[in-house]
FIMITOR-332511 format. One record per residue: residue in three letters; x, y, z of N, C-alpha, C, O in turn. Coordinates in steps of 0.001 Angstrom, whole numbers, plus 500000, padded with zeros to 6 digits. Last residue first. Example, Ala and Ser with C-alpha at 12.3 -4.5 7.8 and 13.67 -1.06 7.14 Angstrom:
FIMITOR-332511
   type     n_px     n_py     n_pz    ca_px    ca_py    ca_pz     c_px     c_py     c_pz     o_px     o_py     o_pz
    SER   512850   497750   507080   513670   498940   507140   512900   500030   507870   513409   501138   508039
    ALA   513190   494310   507800   512300   495500   507800   513200   496700   507800   514236   496681   508465
//
This chain:
FIMITOR-332511
   type     n_px     n_py     n_pz    ca_px    ca_py    ca_pz     c_px     c_py     c_pz     o_px     o_py     o_pz
    ALA   085662   852663   576232   085198   851315   575714   086087   851209   574353   085989   850220   573627
    ALA   087778   855110   578031   086684   854803   577044   086846   853214   576681   087908   852604   576802
    GLU   088780   855152   581464   089298   854619   580155   087748   854423   579486   086798   853859   580030
    GLY   087970   858044   583321   088375   856337   583144   088635   856435   581755   088701   857437   581043
    VAL   087847   860640   583805   086883   860084   584481   087095   858367   584300   086498   857550   585002
    VAL   089816   863375   583988   089572   862041   583542   088879   861132   584203   089333   860780   585292
    ASP   088783   866588   583811   088807   865600   584646   088452   864276   583829   087407   864016   583234
    TYR   090813   869586   583001   089823   868598   582671   089945   867321   583652   091008   867041   584207
    GLY   092821   871439   582939   091850   871791   583497   090746   870928   583459   089671   871382   583851
    ALA   095583   870684   582167   094635   871495   581252   093455   872062   581930   093051   873157   581536
    ASP   095831   868683   584108   096724   869956   584130   096073   870790   583238   095997   871927   583704
    GLU   094492   866720   582901   094342   867323   584236   094854   868766   584430   094241   869744   584859
    ILE   095888   866220   580681   094632   866690   580687   094240   867260   581985   093637   868333   582013
    ALA   098509   865631   582006   098585   866822   580912   097133   867245   580570   096949   868406   580204
    SER   097878   863443   583265   098530   864461   584090   097989   865610   582960   097056   866366   583232
    VAL   097243   861543   581101   096192   861716   582558   096736   863243   582920   095939   864177   582827
    ILE   099552   861240   579864   098562   861892   579248   097235   862264   580400   096471   863226   580325
    ALA   101166   860394   582034   101511   861310   581442   100345   862031   580637   100189   863249   580725
    GLN   099815   857735   582357   099837   858697   583374   100270   860259   582904   099707   861226   583417
    LYS   100085   856317   580148   098940   857009   580203   099020   857670   581285   098087   858471   581334
    SER   103309   857287   578603   102318   856436   579422   101098   857087   579612   100958   858273   579312
    VAL   103527   857033   574781   103834   857755   575875   102949   857007   577133   102028   856247   576836
    THR   103592   856549   571591   104279   855899   572835   104509   856639   574000   105675   856917   574280
    GLY   100380   856705   570417   101719   857125   570352   102349   856260   571615   101740   855518   572385
    ASP   097361   857932   570169   098003   856973   569473   099433   857191   569444   099853   857852   568495
    VAL   094459   858643   572096   096089   859117   571849   096707   857867   571054   096409   856754   571487
    ALA   091459   860324   572402   092187   859039   571617   093683   859603   571548   094031   860689   571087
    VAL   089009   861012   574599   090437   861678   573946   091002   860247   573703   091025   859300   574490
    GLU   085459   861785   574457   086440   860855   574574   087821   861509   573795   087824   862229   572796
    GLY   082828   862753   574526   083848   863058   575583   084826   862364   575816   085252   862151   576951
    SER   081046   862814   572299   081371   861532   573368   082056   861828   574536   081864   861148   575543
    LYS   081504   865296   571369   080111   864880   571775   080502   863406   572549   079898   863210   573604
    LEU   084224   865626   571111   083597   866457   571999   082261   865917   572430   081870   866009   573593
    ASP   086787   863577   570805   085606   863738   570476   084638   864546   571448   084329   864048   572530
    VAL   090110   864293   569631   089425   864684   570541   087696   864391   570160   087288   865015   569180
    SER   093221   862472   569056   091577   862763   568388   090859   862915   569622   090849   862075   570522
    VAL   096539   862598   568000   095549   863025   569168   094098   863177   568501   093892   863917   567540
    LYS   099466   860944   567668   098099   861393   566893   096969   861272   567979   096591   860286   568612
    ALA   102463   862055   568884   101263   861053   568723   100315   861914   568212   100255   863143   568239
    GLY   104592   863733   568597   104396   863049   567604   103303   862094   567684   103105   861333   566736
    PRO   104817   864375   572182   105173   864776   570826   105129   863816   569587   105920   862891   569775
    ALA   103042   864342   574602   103339   863190   573791   103678   863636   572149   103005   863330   571165
    ALA   102753   866713   575818   103158   865595   576639   103477   864506   575901   104180   863646   576431
    ALA   101873   868406   573657   102821   868707   574628   103633   867811   575162   104863   867860   575132
    SER   099427   867031   572973   100466   866871   571990   101847   867316   572633   102879   866750   572274
    VAL   097932   867406   575378   098227   866091   575010   099305   866167   574060   100216   865362   574253
    ALA   097322   870122   574826   098067   869600   576269   098478   868274   576166   099421   867932   576879
    GLN   096323   870319   572541   097321   871035   572786   098250   870562   573909   099480   870580   573957
    THR   093817   868932   573074   094714   868680   572117   096142   869179   572349   097070   868371   572330
    VAL   092483   870530   575097   093086   869303   575496   094020   868769   574340   095019   868148   574702
    SER   092600   873053   573687   093175   872885   575057   093512   871519   575257   094667   871217   575561
    SER   090550   872181   571611   091820   872730   571427   092885   872683   572466   094012   872296   572155
    VAL   088390   871313   573013   088991   870461   572162   090410   870959   571931   091365   870192   572055
    CYS   087677   873743   574238   088053   872931   574995   088919   871680   574261   089906   871162   574784
    GLY   086916   875362   571834   088292   875851   572658   088604   874782   573782   089720   874851   574298
    GLY   084624   873861   571240   085759   873678   570507   086999   874166   571097   088051   873545   570944
    CYS   083152   872976   574459   083304   873657   573102   084438   873468   572311   085328   872800   572838
    SER   082899   870901   576689   081856   871492   576208   081722   872595   575202   080646   873147   574970
    MET   084459   868902   578974   084881   869594   577513   083446   870075   577342   082690   869434   578071
    GLY   084042   867810   581396   084150   869246   581362   084615   869798   580188   085111   870924   580154
    ALA   085364   864554   581389   084678   865450   581805   085045   866920   581726   086200   867280   581952
    VAL   086700   861901   579034   087113   863279   579962   085797   864136   579946   085199   864430   578911
    LYS   087892   858821   578884   086674   859543   579105   087207   860779   579819   087908   860801   580831
    LEU   090387   857420   576558   090267   858192   578076   088649   858841   577662   088283   859220   576550
    LYS   092493   855402   574947   091035   856190   574910   090764   856498   576594   090984   855762   577556
    LEU   095550   854425   573415   094924   854848   574581   093363   855842   574530   093362   856966   574027
    MET   096488   851874   571354   095731   853132   571392   095308   853604   572996   094635   852794   573632
//
């Protein structure tokens, strides 16, 4: 499972945007977005770079991997 810290998410719309972007990049992957902690977890077989690119293309900043 890949866990990333994402900056710039502030509302439910942000959660929806990130979830949709990641789901498009990784069809079939389980995506979980935690707004409070600013973390996005992806359980699937897609590259980290594809997920990072999808999140950044949606307008958010990936600031590193979550612990």
